[in-house]
N, C-alpha and C positions, 0 to 999 in steps of 0.2 A: 504494500500500500504506500502510495506517495503522500507525504504530509508536508505542509508548508513549513519552512524554517521559522523557528522561534529563537529568541535570544537565549533561552534556557538550554538550547542545544548547540551553543556556539563552539564549545570544545570539540564536540563530535563532528560538526560541520568542518571545522578547521582541519581536523585530522584527515577527513575524507578528501578535502580540497588539496591537502599537501601531497596527495598521490599524483596530482597533475604536474607535469614538468615545469610549467611557468609559475607555479605556486610554491616552489621549493624553499624560497627564502621568507623569513618571518615578516619582513616589511610588506612585501607583495601580498602575502596571505592575509595580513591584517587589513590592508586596503581593500582587498576583494570582499572579505566578509563584511566590512563596513558598507561597501557599496550595496550588497544584497540587503543589508538591514535598513538602509536609509533611502535608496532610490526605488520608488514603486514600480518602475519599468524593469528592474532587475529582480527576478524571482528565483528563489532557491527552494528546492524540494528534496526531502530526505526519503530514502526507501527504507521502510520499516518491515522487519520480518519478526513476527511475534513481538518481543519487547526490545529487540535490538535494531539499531540503525546500521544498515550494511552498504548503503550506496547513496549517491546524490546526483542530482541534475540541476544545473543552473542555466537560466535563460534570460535573455533580454527581449522584452515584448514591445513590438511596434503595432501599428494599426492593422497591417495586412500580412505581417510575417513575425516570426520569432527566431532568435539566434541562440543556438546551444553553445554556451561558452565553456561549461564544465560538465563533465560526466565522469563519475568515479565509483568503483565498487571495491570493497575490502578484498585484499588479495586472496583470502581463504574462500571467498565466494565467487571468484572469477571463473569463467568457463561454464556458468550455469544459465546463461541467457538473460541475466538480470539487466544488462545494458539495453538489450532489445526491449525488455518489458518496460523499462523506464521511458524509452523513446515512444513506445506505443501509448503509454499512459499520458505523457506530456502532450502528444499530438491530440488526444481526446480533450485534454484540458484547454488547449489553445484553439480548439474548434477549427475554423476554416482557414486559419493563418498558415502561410507557407513556412516550412521549416528550413532554416539555414544553419550553416556550420561556420566555425572559425578554422584557421589553419591547424590548430591543435586538436579540434574535435572531428575534422573532416573524415579521416580514415576510419575511425570507430563508427561514426554515423553511417558511412557508406557500407561498412561491413554488416552492421545491424539491419540496415534497410534491405540489403541483399537477402538476408535470412528471412525477413518479413515477406518479401516478394516471393521467395521460393516456397514459403509456407502457404501463401495464398494461391500460387499456381499449382502446387503439388497437392 
């Protein structure tokens, strides 16, 4: 289940964000989490499995599109299709907006979208 980021989950979110290559240094990480907390166009969602947060997806929302800036899954849960599930869920939340990627998220989004299309075709 995707749940919207709350300040009470800041340490968890920062830990998950730190798996993103561009968020490895603390200053950048703090700036990113502040942006998600303060800018209404930047929305961060955590993936919850029972009582644990195991992934996150962060988007910047515009009128006709949204951009996936961050997507991360705990290493012990990788390879289980959770990235694809988060993408499917965020597409539902964003309704008819076009999904875009950044240089950092492009490869993973393309990989996940190929899996979704294969699932739909097969």
